[in-house]
RODO-2510 file (C-alpha; in nm, 4 decimals, decimal comma):
residues 300
     n   res          X          Y          Z
     1     m    -1,6939     0,5584    -1,1140
     2     l    -1,3715     0,6717    -0,9483
     3     t    -1,4603     0,9519    -0,7095
     4     k    -1,2136     1,1946    -0,5553
     5     e    -1,2396     1,0101    -0,2230
     6     k    -1,1785     0,6699    -0,3814
     7     f    -0,8800     0,8054    -0,5734
     8     k    -0,7322     0,9487    -0,2547
     9     n    -0,7592     0,6084    -0,0862
    10     k    -0,6441     0,3885    -0,3742
    11     d    -0,3947     0,1073    -0,3235
    12     r    -0,0541     0,2658    -0,2745
    13     l     0,2829     0,2139    -0,1140
    14     i     0,4716     0,4815     0,0744
    15     k     0,8381     0,4726     0,1776
    16     g     0,9971     0,6736     0,4533
    17     i     1,2969     0,7091     0,6801
    18     s     1,3179     0,8052     1,0451
    19     k     1,4358     1,1544     1,1350
    20     d     1,7520     1,0122     1,2899
    21     g     1,8250     0,7990     0,9850
    22     d     1,8327     0,4747     1,1804
    23     l     1,5177     0,3091     1,0420
    24     k     1,3495     0,2852     0,7036
    25     i     0,9847     0,1956     0,6636
    26     s     0,7449     0,0963     0,3855
    27     v     0,3670     0,0844     0,4303
    28     v     0,1271    -0,0495     0,1688
    29     k    -0,2470    -0,0663     0,1100
    30     a    -0,3220    -0,3541    -0,1294
    31     t    -0,6938    -0,4188    -0,0797
    32     d    -0,8074    -0,3965    -0,4416
    33     a    -0,5086    -0,5936    -0,5714
    34     i    -0,5861    -0,8834    -0,3394
    35     k    -0,9572    -0,8706    -0,4182
    36     k    -0,8678    -0,9028    -0,7857
    37     a    -0,6351    -1,1959    -0,7178
    38     r    -0,9102    -1,3716    -0,5228
    39     k    -1,1621    -1,3174    -0,8025
    40     n    -0,9237    -1,4222    -1,0809
    41     h    -0,8220    -1,7453    -0,9102
    42     e    -1,1496    -1,8197    -0,7245
    43     l    -0,9546    -1,8573    -0,4011
    44     s    -1,0727    -2,0216    -0,0824
    45     l    -1,0713    -1,8121     0,2342
    46     l    -0,7480    -1,9805     0,3447
    47     n    -0,5698    -1,9022     0,0194
    48     t    -0,7068    -1,5480     0,0102
    49     v    -0,5249    -1,4709     0,3343
    50     l    -0,2051    -1,6617     0,2543
    51     l    -0,1651    -1,5339    -0,1022
    52     g    -0,2669    -1,1880     0,0166
    53     r     0,0120    -1,1859     0,2746
    54     m     0,2589    -1,3117     0,0153
    55     m     0,1574    -1,0346    -0,2248
    56     i     0,1859    -0,7683     0,0463
    57     g     0,5261    -0,9036     0,1495
    58     s     0,6556    -0,9041    -0,2057
    59     l     0,5371    -0,5454    -0,2583
    60     l     0,7137    -0,4272     0,0563
    61     m     1,0380    -0,6008    -0,0383
    62     a     1,0187    -0,4816    -0,4002
    63     s     1,0004    -0,1225    -0,2771
    64     e     1,3788    -0,1454    -0,2297
    65     l     1,4387    -0,2331    -0,5964
    66     k     1,4916    -0,0133    -0,9016
    67     g     1,3202     0,0197    -1,2388
    68     e     1,2098    -0,3141    -1,3799
    69     e     1,3821    -0,5205    -1,1109
    70     r     1,1481    -0,7674    -0,9422
    71     i     1,1204    -1,0038    -0,6501
    72     q     0,9400    -1,3349    -0,6188
    73     l     0,8312    -1,5117    -0,2997
    74     r     0,7674    -1,8851    -0,3274
    75     a     0,6298    -2,0823    -0,0301
    76     e     0,6133    -2,4575    -0,0836
    77     g     0,5169    -2,7210     0,1710
    78     d     0,3292    -3,0406     0,2516
    79     g     0,0030    -2,8632     0,3427
    80     p    -0,3135    -2,8594     0,1289
    81     c    -0,2135    -2,5353    -0,0510
    82     k     0,1109    -2,7006    -0,1680
    83     l     0,2604    -2,3958    -0,3448
    84     i     0,1965    -2,0199    -0,3218
    85     v     0,3820    -1,7689    -0,5395
    86     a     0,3758    -1,3883    -0,5406
    87     e     0,5821    -1,1543    -0,7548
    88     s     0,6227    -0,7763    -0,7497
    89     n     0,8374    -0,5132    -0,9128
    90     s     0,9486    -0,1700    -0,8016
    91     v     0,6783     0,0114    -0,9992
    92     g     0,3966    -0,1418    -0,7938
    93     e     0,2867    -0,4279    -1,0166
    94     v     0,2002    -0,7431    -0,8222
    95     r     0,0667    -1,0833    -0,9233
    96     g     0,0453    -1,4296    -0,7718
    97     y    -0,1172    -1,7706    -0,7696
    98     v    -0,1802    -2,0807    -0,5589
    99     q    -0,1340    -2,4360    -0,6819
   100     v    -0,4557    -2,5543    -0,5134
   101     p    -0,6908    -2,2511    -0,5199
   102     d    -0,9763    -2,4162    -0,3265
   103     a    -0,7608    -2,5648    -0,0481
   104     q    -0,9087    -2,5674     0,3037
   105     i    -0,8037    -2,6784     0,6510
   106     d    -1,0037    -2,8051     0,9485
   107     y    -0,9678    -2,5365     1,2164
   108     s    -1,1557    -2,7551     1,4679
   109     a    -0,8557    -2,9902     1,4752
   110     n    -0,6308    -2,7271     1,6386
   111     n    -0,4908    -2,6290     1,3000
   112     t    -0,3711    -2,2763     1,2323
   113     i    -0,3481    -2,0829     0,9082
   114     g     0,0167    -2,1851     0,8826
   115     d    -0,0927    -2,5457     0,8340
   116     g    -0,2211    -2,4414     0,4913
   117     i     0,1368    -2,4544     0,3648
   118     g     0,2656    -2,6891     0,6345
   119     i     0,6279    -2,7960     0,6653
   120     g     0,8283    -2,6516     0,3799
   121     v     1,0517    -2,3757     0,2512
   122     l     1,0354    -2,0092     0,1542
   123     t     1,2434    -1,9090    -0,1470
   124     v     1,3063    -1,5443    -0,2331
   125     s     1,4321    -1,4669    -0,5853
   126     k     1,5503    -1,1237    -0,6971
   127     t     1,5890    -1,0369    -1,0642
   128     l     1,8317    -0,7450    -1,0682
   129     y     2,0013    -0,5264    -1,3268
   130     n     2,3395    -0,6500    -1,4484
   131     e     2,2738    -0,9979    -1,3062
   132     a     2,2556    -1,2846    -1,5548
   133     e     2,0641    -1,5081    -1,3134
   134     p     1,8204    -1,4249    -1,0308
   135     q     1,9639    -1,4167    -0,6789
   136     r     1,7947    -1,6896    -0,4728
   137     s     1,7845    -1,7542    -0,0997
   138     t     1,5882    -2,0295     0,0748
   139     i     1,4945    -2,0864     0,4380
   140     e     1,2793    -2,3405     0,6155
   141     l     0,9337    -2,2102     0,7043
   142     i     0,9171    -2,1510     1,0783
   143     d     0,5404    -2,1039     1,1010
   144     g     0,3820    -2,0966     0,7574
   145     n     0,1779    -1,7850     0,8357
   146     i     0,4082    -1,5853     0,6012
   147     t     0,4441    -1,2867     0,8381
   148     d     0,6821    -1,4573     1,0830
   149     d     0,8543    -1,6440     0,8008
   150     l     0,9344    -1,3249     0,6120
   151     a     1,0678    -1,1533     0,9246
   152     y     1,2865    -1,4587     0,9895
   153     f     1,4093    -1,4503     0,6288
   154     m     1,5159    -1,0860     0,6626
   155     v     1,7357    -1,1716     0,9594
   156     q     1,8741    -1,5036     0,8358
   157     s     1,9326    -1,4360     0,4665
   158     e     1,9391    -1,0584     0,4337
   159     q     2,1184    -1,0024     0,7660
   160     i     1,8834    -0,7095     0,8271
   161     p     1,6816    -0,7017     1,1507
   162     a     1,3247    -0,6110     1,0566
   163     a     0,9708    -0,5817     1,1882
   164     v     0,6933    -0,7052     0,9610
   165     l     0,3121    -0,6829     0,9607
   166     l     0,1095    -0,8465     0,6811
   167     d    -0,2667    -0,8205     0,7309
   168     v    -0,5668    -0,9319     0,5251
   169     g    -0,8982    -0,8524     0,6964
   170     i    -1,1952    -1,0844     0,6452
   171     d    -1,5493    -1,0091     0,7688
   172     d    -1,8076    -1,2571     0,9024
   173     e    -1,9354    -1,3222     0,5503
   174     g    -1,5915    -1,4104     0,4180
   175     n    -1,5367    -1,0853     0,2280
   176     i    -1,2090    -0,8958     0,2199
   177     t    -1,2439    -0,5756     0,4215
   178     e    -0,8997    -0,4166     0,3855
   179     a    -0,5475    -0,5450     0,3323
   180     g    -0,2045    -0,3964     0,3847
   181     g     0,1203    -0,4220     0,5707
   182     l     0,4368    -0,2544     0,6834
   183     l     0,8062    -0,3345     0,6842
   184     v     1,0556    -0,1560     0,9100
   185     q     1,4260    -0,2257     0,8685
   186     r     1,7237    -0,1186     1,0759
   187     l     1,9863     0,0866     0,8965
   188     p     2,3589     0,0335     0,9637
   189     d     2,4011     0,3326     1,1958
   190     a     2,1086     0,2389     1,4218
   191     a     2,1794     0,1757     1,7868
   192     e     2,1751    -0,1856     1,9019
   193     g     1,8307    -0,2847     2,0236
   194     t     1,6440    -0,0273     1,8124
   195     i     1,4618    -0,2854     1,6034
   196     d     1,3971    -0,5026     1,9112
   197     q     1,2107    -0,2155     2,0748
   198     l     1,0086    -0,1624     1,7597
   199     q     0,9225    -0,5320     1,7335
   200     q     0,7916    -0,5251     2,0898
   201     k     0,5846    -0,2165     2,0095
   202     l     0,4317    -0,3789     1,7021
   203     k     0,3136    -0,6759     1,9091
   204     t     0,0425    -0,4462     2,0478
   205     f     0,0070    -0,2391     1,7306
   206     p    -0,3361    -0,2552     1,5649
   207     s    -0,3436    -0,4657     1,2493
   208     v    -0,3011    -0,2636     0,9314
   209     d    -0,6378    -0,3773     0,7947
   210     e    -0,8113    -0,2557     1,1125
   211     l    -0,6505     0,0876     1,0804
   212     l    -0,7573     0,1046     0,7163
   213     q    -1,1131     0,0013     0,8097
   214     e    -1,1228     0,2843     1,0629
   215     g    -1,0567     0,5272     0,7797
   216     h    -0,6860     0,5813     0,8414
   217     y    -0,4715     0,5921     0,5304
   218     i    -0,1095     0,4835     0,4935
   219     d     0,0188     0,8339     0,5785
   220     y    -0,1303     0,7992     0,9256
   221     i    -0,0080     0,4417     0,9650
   222     i     0,3538     0,5297     0,8880
   223     k     0,3452     0,8089     1,1480
   224     k     0,1799     0,5864     1,4090
   225     a     0,4299     0,3052     1,3550
   226     m     0,7312     0,5369     1,3865
   227     n     0,5967     0,7445     1,6791
   228     p     0,7553     0,9110     1,8768
   229     t     1,0198     0,9374     1,6037
   230     a     0,9249     1,1534     1,3075
   231     a     0,9310     0,9966     0,9618
   232     k     1,0276     1,1661     0,6365
   233     e     0,8499     1,0483     0,3223
   234     l     1,0843     0,9382     0,0442
   235     d     0,8470     0,8118    -0,2227
   236     r     0,4960     0,6858    -0,2949
   237     q     0,3486     0,4903    -0,5834
   238     p     0,0233     0,3221    -0,6916
   239     i    -0,0267    -0,0543    -0,6504
   240     d    -0,2063    -0,2793    -0,8989
   241     f    -0,2618    -0,6493    -0,9591
   242     f    -0,1065    -0,6622    -1,3039
   243     c     0,0269    -0,9399    -1,5247
   244     r     0,2271    -0,8796    -1,8412
   245     c     0,1228    -1,2019    -2,0078
   246     t    -0,0104    -1,1654    -2,3630
   247     r    -0,1345    -1,3993    -2,6311
   248     k     0,1695    -1,3037    -2,8398
   249     r     0,4039    -1,4232    -2,5639
   250     f     0,2277    -1,7577    -2,5403
   251     v     0,2573    -1,8100    -2,9157
   252     k     0,6257    -1,7179    -2,8918
   253     a     0,6691    -1,9798    -2,6187
   254     l     0,5062    -2,2438    -2,8403
   255     r     0,7548    -2,1539    -3,1134
   256     m     1,0321    -2,2757    -2,8837
   257     l     0,8852    -2,6270    -2,8609
   258     g     1,0379    -2,9133    -3,0563
   259     r     0,8913    -3,0738    -3,3668
   260     d     0,7541    -3,3776    -3,1786
   261     d     0,5714    -3,1632    -2,9242
   262     l     0,4111    -2,9481    -3,1933
   263     e     0,3083    -3,2537    -3,3948
   264     a     0,1432    -3,4027    -3,0866
   265     m    -0,0859    -3,1016    -3,0536
   266     s    -0,1291    -3,0100    -3,4219
   267     d    -0,4624    -3,1917    -3,4668
   268     e    -0,6549    -2,9420    -3,2553
   269     g    -0,6352    -2,5978    -3,1004
   270     q    -0,4956    -2,5378    -2,7536
   271     e    -0,6125    -2,3364    -2,4545
   272     l    -0,3190    -2,1916    -2,2626
   273     v    -0,3614    -2,0477    -1,9139
   274     c    -0,1374    -1,8006    -1,7304
   275     h    -0,0626    -1,9277    -1,3790
   276     f    -0,0255    -1,5778    -1,2398
   277     c    -0,3491    -1,4128    -1,3543
   278     n    -0,5572    -1,7096    -1,4779
   279     e    -0,6070    -1,5470    -1,8184
   280     h    -0,7052    -1,8007    -2,0875
   281     y    -0,5664    -1,7787    -2,4404
   282     q    -0,7032    -1,9790    -2,7351
   283     i    -0,4430    -2,0900    -2,9904
   284     t    -0,5988    -2,2209    -3,3109
   285     k    -0,5194    -2,5450    -3,4879
   286     q    -0,3990    -2,3480    -3,7900
   287     e    -0,1559    -2,1441    -3,5793
   288     i    -0,0011    -2,4595    -3,4348
   289     q     0,0300    -2,6156    -3,7794
   290     d     0,1977    -2,2975    -3,9056
   291     l     0,4465    -2,3163    -3,6168
   292     l     0,5108    -2,6805    -3,7004
   293     q     0,5868    -2,5906    -4,0632
   294     e     0,8277    -2,3193    -3,9459
   295     t     1,0068    -2,5721    -3,7259
   296     k     1,0334    -2,8255    -4,0083
   297     a     1,1692    -2,5586    -4,2426
   298     k     1,4439    -2,4710    -3,9952
   299     m     1,5469    -2,8358    -3,9761
   300     n     1,5928    -2,8701    -4,3526
***
């Protein structure tokens, strides 16, 4: 049952701007969304944190988009996780997956969480209005912990100095406590060194999940991060783990296959799985045979 208190503290993202107009900030609480991703994909502890950070990062970056525009983060490397993908749009829908959901690393061998992805690249793709193809930028991963990599991406590819915190809290039993993050970006009229001062401040800033565990909501976090500068709220929106896959879309995708491919699978039904949400769809033998007949008819 959704109580008044739970509703007040639901996953949300809030955007603001400093009083002087030199910094913009987004803060997000994404605890329930990441819990759902972990459950859907049966993620290891390692992947829970890494995918969680990717999802938080994509939500923060998508807060700058409009309407149905979306952004995708794709981290790929030689570590045991191999590939991690998160995608968000400007209305607060987020989804993601990991190529190897049960991947682990040996922390006793001086490994860090960044070794889960290892040496590799981070690719950011933006699907924007009036653009025929997504805009893509790729950088080498500098750490693999996602937080430092995303901050580096903002400077290198976006040419926007930024401060980033991406936090997924885990208790002693391996459960997610809280999860959230913040993104502060320097605006063009900001004085030189403004973002550097903020980055130094955030080095001693409590993690976002700790603040959430203490009962502080994102309104408090945005004020604390911007203190002593006042922040004006611009917008807020709910956040949900949400995938737009449907059985109808999977059948439509099968319709695009060639005759040989459909014939190869026409003797039995097929189970199709969405990478992003792990939803399973059963396509019957008869449906595939009907698609095959449609394809043959078009060729005559």
